[in-house]
C-alpha positions as CSV (number, residue, x, y, z in Angstrom):
1,M,-30.3,-3.5,7.6
2,N,-26.9,-1.7,7.4
3,F,-24.6,-3.5,4.9
4,V,-21.8,-0.9,5.2
5,K,-20.0,-2.6,8.1
6,P,-20.0,-6.1,6.7
7,M,-18.9,-4.9,3.3
8,E,-16.1,-2.9,4.9
9,M,-15.0,-5.9,6.8
10,L,-15.1,-8.0,3.6
11,F,-13.0,-5.4,1.8
12,G,-10.7,-5.3,4.8
13,H,-10.0,-9.0,4.6
14,L,-9.2,-8.7,1.0
15,S,-6.8,-5.8,1.6
16,T,-3.1,-5.8,2.5
17,D,-2.4,-3.9,5.7
18,M,0.3,-1.3,5.4
19,G,2.9,0.5,7.4
20,I,3.8,3.9,6.0
21,D,6.7,6.2,6.7
22,L,5.0,9.4,5.5
23,G,8.1,11.6,5.1
24,T,8.6,15.2,3.9
25,A,11.0,14.0,1.2
26,N,10.0,10.3,0.6
27,T,7.2,7.9,1.4
28,L,8.0,4.3,2.1
29,V,5.5,1.5,2.4
30,C,6.0,-1.8,4.2
31,T,3.6,-4.8,4.2
32,R,3.4,-8.1,6.1
33,G,5.7,-10.8,4.7
34,R,7.0,-8.6,1.9
35,G,9.0,-5.8,3.7
36,I,9.5,-2.5,1.9
37,I,7.6,-2.6,-1.3
38,L,7.4,1.1,-2.2
39,N,9.9,4.0,-1.8
40,E,9.0,7.1,-3.8
41,P,9.4,10.9,-3.3
42,S,6.5,12.6,-1.5
43,V,5.8,14.8,-4.6
44,V,2.6,15.2,-6.6
45,A,2.2,17.0,-10.0
46,V,-1.2,18.8,-10.3
47,K,-2.9,21.1,-12.7
48,K,-2.3,24.6,-11.3
49,G,-5.4,26.2,-9.7
50,T,-7.4,23.0,-9.6
51,K,-5.2,20.6,-7.5
52,E,-6.3,17.9,-10.0
53,V,-3.6,15.2,-10.1
54,L,-2.2,14.6,-13.6
55,L,-3.4,11.3,-14.9
56,D,-0.9,11.1,-17.8
57,G,2.0,9.0,-16.5
58,M,0.5,8.9,-12.9
59,A,2.4,12.0,-11.8
60,V,3.1,11.0,-8.2
61,G,6.4,10.0,-6.7
62,N,9.4,9.5,-8.9
63,T,7.7,10.9,-12.0
64,A,6.5,14.0,-10.2
65,K,9.9,14.7,-8.6
66,E,11.5,14.8,-12.0
67,M,9.2,17.7,-12.7
68,L,10.3,19.9,-9.8
69,G,11.6,23.2,-11.2
70,R,10.8,22.1,-14.7
71,T,7.1,22.4,-15.1
72,P,5.3,24.7,-17.6
73,G,2.9,27.3,-16.4
74,N,-0.2,25.1,-16.2
75,I,1.4,22.3,-14.1
76,Q,2.7,22.5,-10.5
77,A,4.9,19.9,-8.7
78,I,4.0,20.0,-5.0
79,R,5.5,18.5,-1.9
80,P,2.4,18.3,0.2
81,L,4.2,17.8,3.5
82,K,6.4,20.4,5.1
83,H,8.5,19.7,8.2
84,G,6.9,16.3,8.6
85,V,3.3,17.6,8.7
86,I,0.6,18.0,6.1
87,A,0.7,21.4,4.4
88,D,-1.8,20.5,1.7
89,F,-4.6,18.3,2.9
90,D,-6.2,17.5,-0.5
91,V,-3.0,16.7,-2.3
92,T,-1.8,14.5,0.6
93,E,-5.0,12.5,0.4
94,K,-4.5,12.0,-3.3
95,M,-0.9,10.9,-2.8
96,L,-1.9,8.4,-0.1
97,R,-4.7,7.1,-2.3
98,Y,-2.2,6.6,-5.1
99,F,0.2,4.7,-2.9
100,I,-2.6,2.5,-1.4
101,T,-3.9,1.7,-4.8
102,K,-0.5,0.9,-6.2
103,V,0.2,-1.6,-3.4
104,H,-3.1,-3.3,-4.3
105,D,-2.3,-3.5,-8.0
106,G,-4.8,-0.8,-9.0
107,R,-7.8,-2.0,-6.9
108,H,-9.7,1.0,-5.6
109,W,-12.2,-0.7,-3.3
110,V,-9.6,-1.9,-0.7
111,K,-9.8,-1.0,3.0
112,P,-6.5,-1.8,4.6
113,Q,-5.4,-1.1,8.2
114,V,-2.6,1.4,8.1
115,V,0.1,2.3,10.6
116,I,1.6,5.8,9.9
117,A,4.8,7.2,11.4
118,V,4.6,10.8,12.4
119,P,7.0,13.4,14.0
120,V,6.9,13.5,17.8
121,G,6.3,17.2,17.9
122,I,3.0,17.5,15.9
123,T,-0.2,18.7,17.5
124,A,-3.4,16.8,18.0
125,V,-4.9,18.8,15.1
126,E,-2.0,17.7,12.9
127,R,-2.4,14.1,14.0
128,R,-6.1,14.2,13.1
129,A,-5.2,15.6,9.7
130,V,-3.0,12.6,9.0
131,I,-5.7,10.2,10.2
132,H,-8.5,11.8,8.1
133,S,-6.3,12.0,5.0
134,A,-5.5,8.3,5.3
135,E,-9.2,7.4,5.9
136,R,-10.4,9.4,3.0
137,A,-7.7,7.8,0.9
138,G,-9.2,4.4,1.7
139,A,-7.8,3.2,5.0
140,R,-10.2,1.1,7.2
141,R,-8.4,1.9,10.4
142,V,-5.5,4.2,11.0
143,Y,-2.8,4.0,13.8
144,L,-0.2,6.7,14.4
145,I,3.2,5.9,15.8
146,D,6.0,8.4,16.6
147,E,8.9,8.2,14.2
148,P,11.6,7.6,16.8
149,M,9.7,4.7,18.3
150,A,9.1,3.2,14.8
151,A,12.8,3.7,14.0
152,G,13.9,2.0,17.3
153,I,11.7,-1.0,16.6
154,G,13.0,-1.1,13.0
155,C,16.6,-1.1,14.2
156,D,15.8,-4.0,16.7
157,M,16.7,-1.7,19.7
158,P,15.5,-2.9,23.2
159,V,12.8,-0.2,23.3
160,T,10.4,-2.4,25.4
161,E,13.0,-3.0,28.1
162,A,13.9,-0.9,31.1
163,R,17.0,0.4,29.4
164,G,17.6,3.7,27.7
165,S,18.1,3.9,23.9
166,L,18.8,7.2,22.1
167,I,17.6,7.4,18.5
168,V,18.1,10.4,16.1
169,D,16.1,10.3,12.9
170,I,17.4,13.0,10.4
171,G,14.8,13.1,7.7
172,G,13.9,15.6,5.0
173,G,11.8,18.0,7.0
174,T,12.5,17.2,10.7
175,T,15.1,15.7,12.9
176,E,13.4,13.5,15.5
177,I,15.3,12.8,18.7
178,A,14.1,10.6,21.5
179,V,15.3,8.5,24.5
180,L,13.2,5.3,24.5
181,S,12.5,3.0,27.3
182,L,9.7,0.6,28.3
183,A,7.9,1.1,25.0
184,G,7.7,4.9,25.4
185,A,9.7,8.1,24.9
186,V,11.3,9.3,28.2
187,V,12.3,12.6,26.6
188,S,11.9,13.7,23.0
189,T,12.0,16.6,20.6
190,S,11.2,17.4,17.0
191,L,13.7,19.8,15.3
192,R,12.7,21.5,12.1
193,I,16.3,21.4,10.9
194,A,17.1,18.4,8.6
195,G,17.8,17.5,5.0
196,D,15.8,20.4,3.4
197,E,17.7,23.0,5.5
198,M,21.0,21.4,4.4
199,D,19.9,21.8,0.8
200,E,18.9,25.4,1.5
201,A,22.3,26.1,3.1
202,I,23.9,24.8,-0.1
203,L,21.6,27.0,-2.3
204,S,22.5,30.0,-0.2
205,H,26.2,29.3,-0.4
206,L,26.2,29.0,-4.2
207,R,24.2,32.2,-4.4
208,R,26.4,34.2,-2.1
209,H,29.8,33.0,-3.0
210,H,29.5,32.0,-6.7
211,N,26.6,34.2,-7.8
212,L,25.0,31.0,-9.1
213,L,21.3,30.2,-8.8
214,I,20.5,26.4,-8.6
215,G,17.4,24.4,-7.9
216,E,16.5,22.1,-5.0
217,Q,17.4,18.9,-6.9
218,S,20.8,20.3,-7.8
219,A,21.5,21.2,-4.2
220,E,20.5,17.7,-3.1
221,R,22.9,16.2,-5.7
222,I,25.7,18.3,-4.3
223,K,24.9,17.2,-0.8
224,L,24.8,13.5,-1.7
225,T,27.9,13.7,-3.9
226,I,30.4,15.9,-2.0
227,G,28.5,16.9,1.2
228,S,30.1,16.1,4.6
229,A,30.0,16.9,8.3
230,W,33.5,15.8,8.9
231,P,36.8,16.2,7.0
232,M,37.2,13.6,4.2
233,E,40.2,11.4,3.7
234,Q,40.3,12.8,0.2
235,E,38.5,16.1,-0.4
236,L,36.3,16.2,-3.6
237,S,35.0,18.7,-6.1
238,M,32.2,18.7,-8.7
239,E,30.9,20.8,-11.5
240,V,27.6,22.6,-10.9
241,K,25.4,24.2,-13.5
242,G,22.8,26.9,-13.0
243,R,21.9,30.5,-13.8
244,D,24.3,33.5,-13.2
245,S,22.5,35.7,-10.6
246,I,24.0,38.9,-12.2
247,Q,24.0,38.3,-15.9
248,G,21.0,36.0,-15.9
249,L,22.7,33.5,-18.3
250,P,23.4,29.8,-17.9
251,R,26.8,29.1,-16.3
252,R,28.8,26.4,-14.6
253,T,31.3,26.5,-11.8
254,T,33.3,24.1,-9.6
255,V,32.6,23.6,-5.9
256,T,34.7,21.7,-3.3
257,S,33.7,19.4,-0.5
258,I,35.5,21.8,1.9
259,E,33.3,24.8,1.1
260,I,30.1,22.6,1.1
261,R,31.1,21.3,4.6
262,E,31.4,24.9,5.8
263,A,27.9,25.6,4.3
264,L,26.5,22.6,6.1
265,N,28.2,23.5,9.4
266,H,25.3,25.5,10.8
267,P,22.5,22.9,10.4
268,V,24.8,20.1,11.6
269,R,25.7,22.2,14.7
270,L,22.0,22.9,15.4
271,I,21.2,19.1,15.3
272,C,24.1,18.4,17.7
273,E,22.9,21.1,20.1
274,A,19.3,19.6,20.0
275,I,20.8,16.1,20.9
276,R,22.7,17.8,23.7
277,G,19.5,19.2,25.0
278,I,17.9,15.8,25.1
279,L,20.9,14.2,26.8
280,E,20.8,17.0,29.5
281,E,17.1,16.2,30.1
282,A,17.5,12.5,30.4
283,P,17.3,11.0,34.0
284,P,20.7,9.9,35.5
285,E,19.9,6.2,35.2
286,I,19.1,6.6,31.5
287,S,22.3,8.6,31.0
288,A,24.2,5.7,32.5
289,D,22.7,3.4,29.9
290,L,23.6,5.7,27.1
291,V,27.3,5.6,28.1
292,D,27.3,2.1,26.7
293,T,24.6,2.2,24.0
294,G,25.4,5.6,22.6
295,I,23.4,7.3,19.9
296,T,21.9,5.5,16.9
297,L,21.4,7.6,13.7
298,V,18.7,6.8,11.1
299,G,17.1,8.7,8.1
300,G,18.7,10.1,5.0
301,G,20.7,12.7,7.0
302,A,22.5,9.9,8.8
303,L,24.2,9.1,5.5
304,L,25.9,12.5,5.2
305,Y,29.6,11.7,5.3
306,G,31.0,12.0,8.8
307,M,27.7,12.8,10.5
308,S,28.3,10.2,13.3
309,Q,31.9,11.5,13.8
310,A,30.7,15.1,14.0
311,I,28.1,14.2,16.7
312,S,30.5,12.1,18.7
313,D,33.1,14.8,18.6
314,H,30.6,17.5,19.6
315,L,29.0,15.6,22.5
316,G,31.6,13.1,23.6
317,V,29.1,10.3,23.3
318,P,29.6,7.4,20.8
319,A,27.3,7.6,17.7
320,R,26.7,5.1,15.0
321,V,24.7,4.9,11.8
322,A,22.1,2.1,11.9
323,E,22.1,-0.6,9.2
324,D,20.0,0.6,6.3
325,P,19.0,3.9,8.0
326,L,16.7,5.0,5.2
327,T,14.2,2.2,5.8
328,A,14.4,2.0,9.6
329,V,11.1,3.8,10.3
330,A,9.2,1.9,7.6
331,R,10.5,-1.4,8.8
332,G,9.4,-0.4,12.3
333,T,5.8,0.2,11.1
334,G,5.8,-3.2,9.5
335,I,6.8,-4.9,12.8
336,F,4.0,-2.9,14.4
337,L,1.5,-4.4,12.0
338,D,2.6,-7.9,13.2
339,K,2.4,-6.9,16.9
340,L,-0.4,-4.4,17.2
341,D,-1.5,-6.0,20.5
342,V,2.0,-5.8,22.0
343,F,2.6,-2.2,21.0
344,S,-0.9,-0.9,21.4
345,R,0.1,1.5,24.2
346,V,2.4,3.5,21.9
347,L,0.0,3.7,19.1
348,A,-2.6,6.5,18.7
349,T,-5.9,6.0,17.0
350,E,-8.5,8.6,16.0
351,E,-10.4,7.8,19.2
352,D,-7.3,8.5,21.3
353,D,-6.9,11.9,19.7
354,Y,-10.4,13.0,20.6
355,R,-10.1,11.9,24.3
């Protein structure tokens, strides 16, 4: 007699089903009745050459991110997702296992159902990689939902009605753009220009104009502190520390919000052009709806100062930042957990991917 299925069902009943926003920069976890219970960077510290996760201090998430750019030779801090897709299968599996176990207070035998938000542009092979990573990490059943749809649900947009809604999710690795109607995407695209490219633009600016080399975390701090896509009421400046690219010695300099805005102009313009492309593809009736509903921005990039104003000015369409844009996708996966039967046609399971 096969006891595997009954045991799996038993462990499933004792598990907490989870919605996961598996992002390039951060992973958020939502559960029934508790909302967002985990929000940590998608970073894992491993022993170099072995991919063995450091056990001391559980070097996943916040602890691992602090190690970026600061590890000794035998340790490597890895971001296992690039542009919203899995770049390192083994490390992603270990990161998911860590998050699943953490939600269940250290219990390793759990078998939860998991809903995972993924970029709209990933291939069937990449979708299967996400499913297999989650299953090997302990999930009993895995559903995939496109990030814009999850964000629309999380923002309480009328995505199941015969009315067009345009959502733009500016994350760490990708910008997801989709027009949603009748529980599906009418037109959509996934642009590999997002928060990481903004950080890279700042890195390049400091290197070219100040001869200063800085790390990823320093670039992100500059973006969050004085970065903007639209002129500020009061322009800001901040001190930046790094290594002189000519002398090779530690040095500090001062940068202004004006020059950082100029550095960010290119990625911001590319995002605006991608939105324009989706608007041009949308059917006329949908376009008529968008005149009133406008564009809703979610994700960390939506919090860049003046992002909505820059998009509105570029496209002539009203744009607004959703309430709590950082958690919109994760909230949407949580609602999916409660209404799996209602939203089943916009979910993808492993069986769907093999059809």
